[in-house]
C-alpha positions in Angstrom: -5.4 -14.7 35.7 -4.4 -17.1 33.0 -1.3 -19.3 32.7 0.9 -19.2 29.7 4.4 -20.4 28.8 7.6 -18.4 29.2 9.1 -17.5 25.8 12.6 -18.4 27.1 12.2 -21.6 29.2 8.7 -22.7 28.3 7.7 -23.1 32.0 4.2 -22.2 33.1 4.0 -18.6 34.2 1.0 -16.4 35.2 0.2 -13.8 32.5 0.3 -11.1 35.2 3.9 -12.0 36.1 6.5 -9.4 35.2 9.4 -11.9 35.3 9.5 -15.7 34.9 10.1 -17.3 38.4 12.1 -20.1 36.7 14.6 -18.3 34.5 14.1 -14.6 35.5 13.2 -13.6 31.9 11.6 -10.1 31.9 8.2 -10.0 30.2 7.9 -13.8 29.8 4.9 -13.6 27.5 5.2 -12.3 24.0 3.5 -8.9 23.7 0.3 -9.0 21.7 -0.7 -6.2 19.3 -4.2 -5.0 20.2 -6.9 -5.8 17.7 -7.7 -2.0 17.3 -4.1 -1.2 16.3 -4.1 -4.1 13.9 -7.3 -2.9 12.3 -6.0 0.7 12.0 -2.8 -0.6 10.3 -4.8 -2.7 7.9 -7.1 0.3 7.0 -4.0 2.5 6.5 -2.5 0.0 4.1 -5.7 -0.3 2.2 -6.0 3.5 1.9 -2.4 3.8 0.8 -2.9 1.2 -1.9 -6.0 3.0 -3.2 -4.2 6.3 -3.3 -1.3 4.7 -5.1 -3.5 3.2 -7.7 -5.4 6.5 -8.3 -2.1 8.4 -8.6 -0.7 5.9 -11.1 -3.9 6.1 -13.1 -3.7 9.9 -13.2 0.0 9.7 -14.3 -0.7 7.1 -17.0 -3.7 9.1 -18.4 -1.6 12.3 -18.4 1.2 10.5 -20.4 -1.4 9.2 -22.9 -2.9 12.6 -23.3 0.5 14.1 -23.9 1.3 11.5 -26.5 -2.0 12.1 -28.3 -1.3 15.9 -28.3 2.2 15.3 -29.7 0.8 13.0 -32.4 -1.8 15.6 -33.5 0.8 18.3 -33.5 3.1 16.2 -35.8 0.2 15.5 -38.1 -0.6 19.2 -38.3 3.0 20.0 -39.1 3.0 17.5 -42.0 -0.4 18.3 -43.4 -1.6 21.8 -42.3 -4.5 21.8 -44.9 -6.4 18.9 -43.3 -6.0 19.9 -39.6 -9.8 19.4 -39.1 -9.5 15.7 -39.8 -6.6 14.8 -37.6 -7.2 11.4 -36.2 -9.6 10.3 -38.9 -8.8 7.5 -41.3 -8.1 8.7 -44.8 -8.2 6.6 -47.9 
């Protein structure tokens, strides 16, 4: 058994104690998050960020594709004879 300090009165208390013998504080030691839970949470955050970035990329590329299609459609409406050369530079 290890000795730690009570979170309320800072007196030395066994880590196995359920209450502090000095002040009566229940659970005198701060609860620690296990390393396994911490690793899982970190992995979950990393996966969520990756998914978010991928979804944003798909949305942005879809918007760009839609804008390109609208631009080509407008060019075809203005100049229906040269629909083959939409997007080419003309002099």
